[in-house]
TORMILO-622465 format. One record per residue: residue number from 1; residue in one letter; x, y, z of N, C-alpha, C, O in turn. Coordinates in Angstrom, 2 decimals. Example, Ala and Ser with C-alpha at 12.3 -4.5 7.8 and 13.67 -1.06 7.14 Angstrom:
(rec 1, 'A', (13.19, -5.69, 7.80), (12.30, -4.50, 7.80), (13.20, -3.30, 7.80), (14.24, -3.32, 8.46)),
(rec 2, 'S', (12.85, -2.25, 7.08), (13.67, -1.06, 7.14), (12.90, 0.03, 7.87), (13.41, 1.14, 8.04)),
//
This chain:
(rec 1, 'M', (1.95, 43.36, 2.84), (3.12, 42.76, 2.44), (4.43, 43.53, 2.73), (5.53, 43.11, 2.40)),
(rec 2, 'E', (4.22, 44.68, 3.38), (5.40, 45.42, 3.78), (6.11, 44.70, 4.92), (7.32, 44.87, 5.06)),
(rec 3, 'G', (5.52, 44.01, 5.64), (6.15, 43.29, 6.80), (7.17, 42.15, 6.46), (7.99, 41.70, 7.26)),
(rec 4, 'L', (6.99, 41.76, 5.21), (7.87, 40.66, 4.79), (9.20, 41.13, 4.33), (9.30, 41.82, 3.32)),
(rec 5, 'T', (10.25, 40.76, 5.04), (11.56, 41.12, 4.56), (12.29, 39.85, 4.20), (11.80, 38.74, 4.40)),
(rec 6, 'Y', (13.46, 40.02, 3.68), (14.18, 38.83, 3.25), (14.44, 37.95, 4.47), (14.27, 36.74, 4.37)),
(rec 7, 'D', (14.84, 38.50, 5.63), (15.19, 37.63, 6.74), (13.94, 36.89, 7.23), (14.05, 35.71, 7.58)),
(rec 8, 'T', (12.73, 37.52, 7.28), (11.58, 36.78, 7.75), (11.20, 35.61, 6.77), (10.80, 34.51, 7.18)),
(rec 9, 'V', (11.36, 35.92, 5.52), (10.98, 34.88, 4.51), (12.02, 33.69, 4.58), (11.69, 32.52, 4.41)),
(rec 10, 'L', (13.23, 34.09, 4.83), (14.32, 33.13, 4.92), (14.13, 32.27, 6.26), (14.33, 31.05, 6.24)),
(rec 11, 'A', (13.77, 32.87, 7.29), (13.48, 32.17, 8.48), (12.32, 31.17, 8.37), (12.40, 30.05, 8.87)),
(rec 12, 'F', (11.21, 31.61, 7.70), (10.05, 30.84, 7.49), (10.42, 29.63, 6.65), (10.02, 28.51, 6.98)),
(rec 13, 'C', (11.18, 29.84, 5.54), (11.55, 28.73, 4.69), (12.42, 27.73, 5.31), (12.24, 26.53, 5.13)),
(rec 14, 'Q', (13.40, 28.21, 6.09), (14.29, 27.33, 6.72), (13.56, 26.54, 7.80), (13.85, 25.35, 7.93)),
(rec 15, 'S', (12.74, 27.05, 8.52), (11.99, 26.22, 9.62), (10.96, 25.26, 9.01), (10.85, 24.10, 9.42)),
(rec 16, 'W', (10.19, 25.78, 7.99), (9.28, 24.80, 7.49), (9.80, 23.75, 6.46), (9.16, 22.74, 6.15)),
(rec 17, 'S', (11.00, 24.09, 5.95), (11.62, 22.98, 5.03), (12.08, 21.82, 5.94), (12.08, 20.68, 5.47)),
(rec 18, 'V', (12.43, 22.02, 7.14), (12.73, 20.97, 8.08), (11.58, 20.08, 8.27), (11.70, 18.86, 8.17)),
(rec 19, 'V', (10.46, 20.65, 8.54), (9.19, 19.87, 8.71), (8.79, 19.21, 7.43), (8.42, 18.04, 7.44)),
(rec 20, 'Y', (8.85, 19.93, 6.33), (8.41, 19.18, 5.02), (9.34, 18.03, 4.74), (8.83, 16.95, 4.43)),
(rec 21, 'F', (10.78, 18.18, 4.81), (11.59, 17.18, 4.50), (11.60, 15.96, 5.56), (11.92, 14.82, 5.24)),
(rec 22, 'S', (11.27, 16.29, 6.69), (11.07, 15.20, 7.80), (9.74, 14.38, 7.46), (9.66, 13.16, 7.58)),
(rec 23, 'L', (8.79, 15.16, 7.06), (7.53, 14.46, 6.58), (7.68, 13.53, 5.45), (7.17, 12.41, 5.44)),
(rec 24, 'M', (8.42, 14.04, 4.45), (8.70, 13.28, 3.18), (9.56, 12.07, 3.52), (9.35, 11.00, 2.95)),
(rec 25, 'F', (10.51, 12.21, 4.45), (11.35, 11.13, 4.90), (10.48, 10.01, 5.54), (10.68, 8.83, 5.23)),
(rec 26, 'A', (9.60, 10.34, 6.37), (8.70, 9.54, 7.15), (7.77, 8.78, 6.05), (7.50, 7.58, 6.17)),
(rec 27, 'V', (7.37, 9.48, 5.11), (6.46, 8.80, 4.11), (7.22, 7.75, 3.18), (6.69, 6.70, 2.81)),
(rec 28, 'A', (8.51, 8.15, 2.85), (9.33, 7.27, 2.11), (9.72, 6.07, 2.87), (9.82, 4.97, 2.31)),
(rec 29, 'F', (9.97, 6.25, 4.27), (10.40, 5.24, 5.15), (9.26, 4.25, 5.20), (9.48, 3.06, 4.97)),
(rec 30, 'A', (8.03, 4.71, 5.50), (6.74, 3.96, 5.63), (6.54, 3.15, 4.39), (6.19, 1.98, 4.51)),
(rec 31, 'Y', (6.74, 3.73, 3.11), (6.53, 3.10, 1.89), (7.49, 1.97, 1.69), (7.12, 0.90, 1.20)),
(rec 32, 'A', (8.79, 2.22, 2.10), (9.82, 1.18, 1.90), (9.61, -0.14, 2.81), (9.95, -1.27, 2.48)),
(rec 33, 'F', (9.04, 0.20, 3.93), (8.92, -0.98, 4.95), (7.44, -1.41, 5.09), (7.06, -2.08, 6.05)),
(rec 34, 'W', (6.64, -1.00, 4.10), (5.14, -1.48, 4.19), (5.18, -2.85, 3.85), (5.89, -3.20, 2.91)),
(rec 35, 'P', (4.48, -3.71, 4.50), (4.52, -5.06, 4.36), (4.10, -5.58, 2.95), (4.66, -6.56, 2.48)),
(rec 36, 'S', (3.17, -4.97, 2.31), (2.66, -5.33, 1.02), (3.72, -5.02, -0.14), (3.60, -5.46, -1.28)),
(rec 37, 'N', (4.64, -4.30, 0.26), (5.83, -3.97, -0.77), (6.93, -4.85, -0.74), (7.83, -4.76, -1.58)),
(rec 38, 'K', (6.93, -5.78, 0.25), (8.17, -6.65, 0.44), (8.45, -7.50, -0.71), (9.62, -7.64, -1.04)),
(rec 39, 'K', (7.49, -8.11, -1.39), (7.80, -9.00, -2.51), (8.30, -8.12, -3.69), (9.26, -8.50, -4.36)),
(rec 40, 'R', (7.76, -7.11, -3.91), (8.22, -6.30, -5.02), (9.64, -5.85, -4.93), (10.39, -5.87, -5.90)),
(rec 41, 'F', (10.01, -5.38, -3.62), (11.35, -4.88, -3.40), (12.32, -6.06, -3.43), (13.44, -5.89, -3.91)),
(rec 42, 'S', (11.94, -7.28, -2.92), (12.83, -8.46, -2.95), (13.11, -8.85, -4.42), (14.25, -9.17, -4.77)),
(rec 43, 'E', (12.08, -8.83, -5.30), (12.36, -9.14, -6.71), (13.32, -8.15, -7.30), (14.22, -8.53, -8.05)),
(rec 44, 'A', (13.14, -6.89, -6.98), (13.97, -5.72, -7.57), (15.38, -5.91, -7.10), (16.30, -5.61, -7.86)),
(rec 45, 'A', (15.62, -6.39, -5.89), (16.89, -6.43, -5.29), (17.76, -7.59, -6.10), (18.97, -7.48, -6.31)),
(rec 46, 'Y', (17.04, -8.58, -6.48), (17.78, -9.64, -7.23), (17.81, -9.52, -8.74), (18.41, -10.34, -9.43)),
(rec 47, 'M', (17.15, -8.51, -9.23), (17.05, -8.23, -10.67), (18.45, -8.24, -11.38), (18.59, -8.88, -12.42)),
(rec 48, 'P', (19.43, -7.54, -10.85), (20.71, -7.50, -11.55), (21.49, -8.84, -11.51), (22.47, -9.01, -12.22)),
(rec 49, 'L', (21.04, -9.75, -10.67), (21.76, -11.04, -10.55), (21.18, -12.13, -11.41), (21.72, -13.23, -11.55)),
(rec 50, 'R', (20.01, -11.76, -11.99), (19.41, -12.82, -12.81), (20.08, -12.98, -14.16), (20.57, -12.03, -14.76)),
(rec 51, 'D', (20.06, -14.32, -14.64), (20.66, -14.61, -15.87), (19.75, -14.14, -16.96), (18.64, -14.65, -17.08)),
(rec 52, 'S', (20.18, -13.20, -17.78), (19.32, -12.73, -18.79), (19.82, -13.12, -20.11), (21.02, -13.00, -20.37)),
(rec 53, 'D', (18.91, -13.63, -21.04), (19.32, -13.94, -22.41), (19.11, -12.81, -23.31), (19.49, -12.89, -24.48)),
(rec 54, 'G', (18.52, -11.75, -22.87), (18.23, -10.61, -23.69), (16.88, -10.72, -24.53), (16.61, -9.89, -25.39)),
(rec 55, 'D', (16.04, -11.81, -24.23), (14.91, -11.97, -24.96), (13.70, -11.45, -24.16), (12.59, -11.86, -24.50)),
(rec 56, 'E', (13.80, -10.63, -23.15), (12.77, -10.08, -22.37), (12.15, -8.91, -22.98), (11.23, -8.32, -22.40)),
//
């Protein structure tokens, strides 16, 4: 563990965080545009516009 300095740990974290967040973005993008989720997201998009009587 003597070979680990602040600069090497920082460089490792910075380089792999780009990979991690790119992967998480790809997963979120795929989830949002997955065909089976279309109905659920369409219903959620119009939820604020529905006339609600408060008895739900």
